[in-house]
N, C-alpha and C positions, 0 to 999 in steps of 0.2 A: 627355666622354671615358669609353671602355669601360674598365672595370676586367678584369683578366685573372682569369679563372676557373681558379683554382690546382688545384681538385680535378679537374676535367675536364682540365686541361692536365697534371696529374701522370700521369693513366692515359694520356695519349696518349703520353709521352715513353717510356713501357716498349718500345715498338717501335722507336724509335731505337736502344736499347741492343742490340736483336736485330741490326740493320743493321752496328753497330760488330763485334759479336762474330764474326760469319762473314767481313766483309770482312778484317779483321786476321787471320784465321785462316788465310785462304789464303796469307799469306805463310810460313806454316810448312809449309804442304801443299808448296807449291813446290819447295823443296830436299829434303823427305822424299822426295815421289815421284820427283823426280829423279835421286837417289841409288838407290833402291830398284828403279826400272824402268830405270835407265841411260838417263836422257834427256837430251837438249841443253836447253841454257838457255832456247832459243827454242820449243822443245817444251813444256819445262816451265810456260812464260809462258801456255800455252793456259787454265792455271787461270783466270788473270785475264781472258782474253778471253771465256771460257765464261760467268764469273760476269756480268761488265759488259756484253757483248754481249745478255744477257739483258734488261736494262733497255729496251734498244732494241727488242727484239722484244715485250716486255710494253706497252711505250708505242704501238707499233705497233697491237698487238691493242686496246688501248683506243680509238685512232682509230677502227678498222674497225667496232667494235661500237657506239661512238658514232653513226658515220655509217649504219650499217643502222638503227640505232633512231631517227635523226634527233633525238636529244638527247643532251646530255652523260650519260654511263653514271651517273657519281657522283650525278647529280641525280635519277636513277631509283632507284638503289641507296640512296643516302643515303651519308653518310662512313662511319657507323658499320659498315655491312654491308660495304662496299667494303674497309676495314681488315681486317673478320673473313675475307673471302674471300681477300683477299691472303695472310692469314697460313695460312689451310689449303693453299693452291696451295703456300707455303713448305715446309709439314710433309711433305707429299707428296715433295717433293723430297729431304728427309733421308732417307727410306726406302732412297733407291737407294746410300745409305753402307754399308749391310749388304753386299750383293753387292761393292760397290767394294772395301772394306776386306777382305773375307773372302779374294777373288779375286785382289786387287792389280789391279784394273781400272781403268786410266786412262780409259777411255771412259766406264765407268758413273759414276766420279766427276766427270768433266766434264758427265755428263747431271743428276746430281743438283744440282750448282752451279747449273747452268742454270735448273732448276726452282725452285729456290729464289729466284734473281734475278728471275724472271718474277712471284712473289708480291712479292717487294720493290718491283717498279715500281707497281704497283697502291697498295701502301701508300705509298710515297713521293709519287706523285700526290694522294693525300687527305691525307696527313699534314702535307706542307710548307705549302700554303695554309692548313689549319687552325691551325698553329702561329701562323702570321704573324696570322691574324684572331680568334684566340681572346682577343681584349684590344685594348686600344688600339693601332690600326695605326701610329701613331708609333714603337712599340718592339716593332714586329714582327721586326725583324731580329734584335733583342737577345733575343726570346724563342726566334727559331729558333738562336741562340747556345747558349742556355741548354739547348735540346733537344739540340744537338749535343754539348754537355759531357757530357750522359747516354750519349748514343751512344758516347762516347770511353771511358766506365768498361768498355762492353763492348769495344772495341778493345784497351785496356790488359789485361783480365783474358783475351780470346780466345787470344791467342798462347801464354800462359804455361799455360793450362789444355788446349789441345790439344799442347803441347810435354810436358807431365807425362803425358799420356795415352799418348803413344807413348814417351816415353824415361824416365819415371818421374821421380822426385825428382833433382835435379841432383847432391845430395850424393851419391847411391848410385854413380855413376860408370858407369850402365848407359848405353849409346849405340845399343845395337841396334835395328833398325827393327822395330817390330811394328805392321804397318799395320792389323791386326786391330783393335787399341785405338783406331783413329780413329773408328770408329763410335759409340763410348759417348757422348762429348759431343755428338755430332750428332742422336743419338736422342732424347737428354734435350731438347736443344734443340727438337727436333720436337714432342716432348710438350708442351712450355712453349708453342710456337706454337697449339696446339689450345686449350690452357687460356685463352690470351691471347684468341683468337678469341671463345671464349664470354663471355670477360668484357666485351669490347667489345661485343657483341651487347647487353648489356644495361645497359651503363656511361651515363653522362650526357654523355660526350662529344657536341658538337654534330652533329646529322645533316646541316645545311647550314651553310655559313659565312653571317654574319650579314647580310653586304651581298647575298646573293642574294634574301631576302625583301622588299628593298626596291626592286628594280629591275624592269621590264617584261622577262619572259623572251623571249629572241630566240634564233633558231638562230644557233650560232656555227661556221663553217667554219674548217678548218685554215688555209686562203689568208689568210683575214682576219686571222689571229693574226700569220701568217708576215709579212705586210704591215708590220707594226709594226717598225721597224728596230731598237729596243732589244731584240727578241725575238731577231732572228736574231743579232745579236751576242753576247746573253746565252746563247743555244744554243752556240756556239762557245767562250764561255768556261767553262760547266761542261765541254764537252771537254775543254780544255786544262788547267782546274784539276784535275779528277778525275784526269786522266792524269797530271800531275807529281806529284800526292800519290801516286797508287798505285805508279807506276813506280819512283818514290825509294824507297818501301819494299819493293816486291817484288823490285826487282834488289840491294837492300842485303846478303841473304844472299851472293849469288854475288860481291859485291864483297868481303865480310869473308874468305870463304872463299879468293879469289885473293891478297888482299892481306896479310891478317894469319893467314890458315892457320885461321880459325875452324870448330869441327866445327859439323854441323847441330844436335846436342844443345846447343850453347852461344849459339845465334843467338837464343834467345826472348825475353831480356832485352832485347836492343837493339832488335828489333820491337816490344817491348810499350812501350818508351820512345818510339819513332817516334810511335806510335798514341797514347802517353798526352801527348806533348805538344800534339796537338789538343785534348785535354780542358783541357790547362792554359791554352792560348790563348782557349778558348771560356769556360771558368769565369771567366778574367779579365775578358773583355768581357760577361759575362752579368749582372755586378752590376746594370746598369741595368734589367734585365726585372723587377725586384723591387716596383718602384713605392716605394722606400725614400728617405729625405732624401738630399741631396747627400753630407753628412757621413757618413752610414752608407754609401752606395754607394761612397766613397771608400776605407772601411776594408774593405770587402767585396772590392774590385778588389786591395788589398793582400793579403788573406788568402786567398782562393780559390786563385789559382795554387799557393801553397805546401801548399794542401791537395790538392789535384790531384796534385802531385809527390810527397806523401806516400803516397797511395793506391796509385800506381806503387811506391814504395819496398816499402810495407807487403807488397802481392802478390808482389813478386818474391822479397821475404825469407822468405816463408811458403813459396815454392816451391822455397827452399834455394837461391838464386843469390846471388853476391856482390854487393851494392849499393853497397859503398864506390866502386868505380869511376865512380858515375853522379854523384857528388857536385860535380865542377867543371862538370858541365851547368848548375847553378844560375846560373851567372853569365849563360848565354843567356837563361835564364828572366827574368833582371833586363832585360835589353835588350827582351825582348817586353813587359814591365810599363810600361816607359818608351814604347815605341811604342803600346800601347794608351791610356795616360794622353795623348799626344799626338793620337792620332786622335778622342777623346772620342765614339766609337760612330758617327761618321759614315761610312757605307758606302763613298762615294766615296774617302774619305780614307784608309781601311784599306785598301782594295783597292790603291792607290798606294804607300804606304808598306809594307805586308806584302809585297807583290809583289816590292818593291826588295829589301826585307830578304832573301826567299827565294831570288832571283836571286844575292845576295852569298853567301848560305852555301852555295849549290852550287858557285860559282866556287871560294870558300876550300876545299871537300871535294875539287874536281878538282885544286887545285894543291898542297893540303898531302899529309901521309902520316900512316899510323897512327891514333891514337885521334882526333887534330884532325879528320882527314875524316870519320870515323866520326861524331862528334858534330855537324861541319858538315852531313852529309847529314840526320842526325836532326832537326837544328833546322828543316828544312824543314817539318816537321810544327807546329812552333811557328806558323810564318809563313802556312801553309795554313788554320790553324784556323777564322779567321771569313771567308774569301773565299766559301765557300757562301752563307751568309745575305747577304752582300753582293750576290752575283752574283744571287742568287734574288730578292731586294727589288727591285734595280733592275729586272730582268728583267718583272717583273709589275705595276709601278708605274703606276698609272693605267688599268689593263686592265678592271676592274670585271668585267663577265660573261664577259669572254675569260680571266680567270684560271685556271681548271681548265684549258682548252687549252693555254694558254703553258706551265703547270706541267708537263703531260704531255710537250711538246716539249724542256723544260729536261731532265725525267728521262730522255728517250730519248737524251741526250747523254752520260749517265753512262758508256756506252760507251768514251770516251775513257780510261778507267782500264785496259780491255783491249787496246786497239791502240796506246796510247802506251808501255805496258809490253813489248809485243811488239816495237815499233819500237827501243826503248832496247836489248833484248836482241841484237836484229840488228846496231845499232850496235856493241854491246860486242864481236861476232865479227869486225869488221873489223881487219885489221892497221894498227896506227898509231893506233887509236882506243882500243880496249879498253874494260873494264867501267868504268874510272874517267872516261875521256873521253866515254862515252856519257851521262854527266849534262848535257851541254851541251844535249842537248835539252829538259831541263827549265828552262835557261836561257831558250831561246826561248819557251817556254810562258808563263812569268812576264812577258816582254816583251809577249807578246800582251794579258795581264790589265791591264798598264799602259794601253795603247791602249784597251782596253774601258772602262777607269775614266774616262778623259779623254773619250772620244767619246760614252759614254751620259750622261754629266753635263750635256754640251751638249744633247743631244737632248731630255731630259727638261726642261731650262729652258726650251727653245723651246716645250714643251708646256704651260708653266704649272706644272709639277712641279718643286719645289725641296725641298732638305734631305730628301731620302727617309730614313726610319728613324732621323731624330733626334728630339730632344725638341722642336724647333721647329714643324715643320709637315708634313702631308703632305695633298696636295689630291686 
């Protein structure tokens, strides 16, 4: 059994933080640019479209370059260089936030986010297989959950920091839109990208995943990977999973504006709680990644979710927001903890249980009113929390030398975050549906994830692969 290299793994998860910071901050940019530039909700959602479609373009570029070189690009560059190049590309994208914010240019903003997303695509293609293989593959999905928990520290801080930069402290009563202030956090982020790229260049993060060194190197084509049925189903699963996650959050500000009269300057803590919910869920599931005793793992599973919630509360308290309104949300956190105990880290079981709970949350949000609806929609973040590592682990199970190609195919489908957000915004403009009724689209997404879990479980068993990602076995 390979032991997790926590030193290298700790360095790797830094970039998971960056992904979260930018992704969640988009949910603040949407209502801000919508009001400042007098945009429709559909057009404002192009922020999500530009950012997430970049993952598809980045993955296609990866395919094309690999095909021209007749060899997997990451095996030529090495994982460390691949991560560093991706970070530099993202840093170049943040530079466009200067003219975008100074000139209130929506087009430049979209271009900047697109370039940042291109860099993130290469980072994702390298980082996800690394996280799974940087230790015992039996706990690969749990390590990915732990990395996702670090990602969600970024998603929790991002909306609060960007909102603070635009509106100032909540207690000041300042509500004016100062787009020029948007560039400050993103320029700092860009500089951090560059420093981190240099760090990765000389770090001890593995340059190849361990399994690569024990296998005969063969040319891998996209078609040979797509012929694997679990890969195709996993690609669509990533599309709808990222879609329901992003669309639920990105349409939340418009829902709260229409139904509760919430101002743009007051939305940040609610967006922050949605993304903090993913951190809460991932920290709950990540206890098994530490290789500790069952007794300590059980204690960590009880402690870590409340620590994650405390981080959310602390960040928003420091920012000057009233955090007392969020105490009732702890009841939903307890439901998540019970679900996590029931699933026991099994990716198939987690997909089934969490997808059902996510669908129920959306139905409650659609049928209820006021803060009950808000908390129900935010709870989707809890139940989306571990779906990514579950889908990813099932999608690459048993692929060996095809792992990198399958990874890039699944990363390509992150574009679902942009498309489904846009589709939901369009549904919200239909008379008789409205912004609240548009969340039925998310229910359909969760229904597919239930189908995926059942179907892929049967497929992998036929291939002799069982209990993927649990403490029992991976073949």
